[in-house]
N, C-alpha and C positions, 0 to 999 in steps of 0.2 A: 227542753229546746227554747232558746231565746227568740224573741219576736224576729230580729234581724235573720237568726240563722234559718227560722222557718221561712221567711220571706225569699232567702237565697235559694233553699232547696225548692221551693216552688218553681221560681225562674229557671233553675237548672232543669227542672222536670219538664217545663214546657218548651224551652230549648231544643232538649233531646227529641221531644216529642214532634217538632216542626222539622228539624233536620232529617227524621225518618219518614215524615211525610213527603219532604222534597226529594228524597231518594227514590221512595216508590214513584211520585210523579216523574222524575228524571227517568227513571227506568223505562215508564210507559212510553214517554216522548221519544227515547233512543230507539224504539222498536222499529226496525226498518220495514217499511212496507212491502208486501210480498214475501217476506222472509229471504233466506239464504238464496242467492243466485250467481252461481259460479258463470262466469262470461258474460254476464248482463252487462257490463262495462262496455263492451265492444258497440253499444248502440253510440257511443260518443267518437268512433273512430272514421266518422265520414270527412273528417279534415275539414278543407275550405270549401267543399260541396256546398252549393246552395240548394237546399232541401225544398221540394215542393211535393204537391200531393200525389205526383206521378213518377215513378221509377223504372227504369228497365235494367234487369241483371243481365250480367255477363252471360254470352253464348245465347242469349235467347234468339238471336236471328237463325243460327244453324241448327237449331235443336228442336227436335219434335218429340211428344206433341207440345206445342206451345200453350202457356198456361196465361190467362188474365184473372189476377187475383183483386178484387176490388171489395169495398165494403165502406161503413159508416162507423165513427167512432161516437158512443153516445155517454153521457153521464150515467151514474148509478140508476137513474131512474128509468134508463132505458128508452127515452124519448127526447133528449136534448142532444142534440149534437154539439161535439167540441173540436176547437180550434187549435192548432199548433201542437198538436200529439206527436211525438216523433215514434215512428215504427221501424224496428230494425228486423230483417230477416235473413235467413241462411238456409242453405238446403243442399242434399247430394245431387250428383250429376246422375246421369242416364244409368250408370254402373253402380248406383248406390255409394259412391264415395264422395266425400268433402274433399275436393280437388285443392291442393295448396299449389301456390306458386314460389319459386325459389326466393322471388322479391318480396313474399309475403312479409307482413309486420304485424306486431300485436296479436290479437285472436284470430286474425286472418290466416296465422299459421296452423290454427286449430279448426276454425269453422270453414276454412277453404275459402276460394275467391268468390264463389256464386253467392252474393249476397247483396243487400240493398238497404236502402233507407227511403223514408218519406215523412212528410210532415201533413197533418191534415188541414184541408181548407176551411172555409168560415162555415161551411156545411158539414164538417166532419167527414167528408170523402177523403179515401186514399185509394190508389190503385198501384199495382205491381205487374209487369210483364216479364215473365219468366218461362219455364218450362216445367212439366210435371216430372217431380224427382223418383228416382228409383227406390226401391227396399234396399236395406242392406244386403251385402252379398251372402250373410248368414241367415237372412229372411228372419230374424228375430225381433222386429218391429215394422208396423206397417209403414207405408210411405208418408211422409211428413215434412213438413216446412215450419221451423222455429220462428216463435215470434216474441219481441222483447218490446215493452211499452216503456215511453217517457213523457209523463205528463209535466206540463211547465211547474208545477208547485209540488212536485214529489220526486223520490228517487225512482230510478228504473226498476222493473220487475218483468218477469215472463208471464206470459198467458197460455193457454192450453195451444199447442201447435195445430196447425192444419193438418187434418187428415181427411180422407177420400171415402164417402159412404160405398163407394162401388169397390173398395179394395179388398179381395179375398183375404187379406191379412189383418183386416180390422175385424176380427171376431167379436163375438159377445164378450168373451173374457177381457179383449183390448179395450172394448168400449166402456167396461165397467171400471176401468183404470183410470179413465179420464176424470178430470176435476170440475170441469166446465169453469176455470178461470179465465175470467173476461168473457164469458158465454161460452157456447158450444163452438168447438173447433171442427165439427163433422161437416163438410161441404159435399154438394152433389153437383158433379160437374155437367155443364151443358156444352155440347158442341155445336157452335155458329161460327158461319163466316171464316172456317178453317183455323179457329182455336178454341180452347176450352176454357169455359168462363165459371169462376166460382165467387160466391159472396160469403165474406166471413165478417159480419157485424161484430163489434168490439163493445162490450158494456164496461165501463172503467168502474174498478171495484169489486165487481161480482165474484164472489169467492176467493177474494183476496185477502191474505191474513193482515192484520195491523193497518186497514184501510178505513179511513174515518172521513 
């Protein structure tokens, strides 16, 4: 093989190697934080609503037992509060149904209208005023509230929904299924001043796939 041919072959091999490396790197970069998440895009359906750290869900005033869901969103270190994180929640009504409206749009046709959005303040705080959801009519799952997270510099992803420690449907088998995405979603309701209060702190990135 001539000198020029040898040099040409070497350049070709180096180029192919670089291309393969770029493909591997690109594949890793393209991985979605949190993995697949059907319905997570609903977090963007707040429209022109100005998001604050506090939101009140529909039917709060007329439904019992009322529930105050609050918490702090932390960085992965579990110590540093994070501002401007959007949280989206949705839940069933007191019959265990995701109630829809004829005028519902987007994911509201599936998640129902009992849903809300909040954006954490400078200290990472958020609060939702709602009511305690009921289990599905077939009682195949514990009472729960779904939670989706959107950090300023990452795609949206879901975390462990909120479940109640005193729920008889939250058996040990059900507890073992929990992934602790974003930290534990098990809360202990405390009744005070006519309202149940629960605390659900969120640790960004905890047990979240592809998180960096």
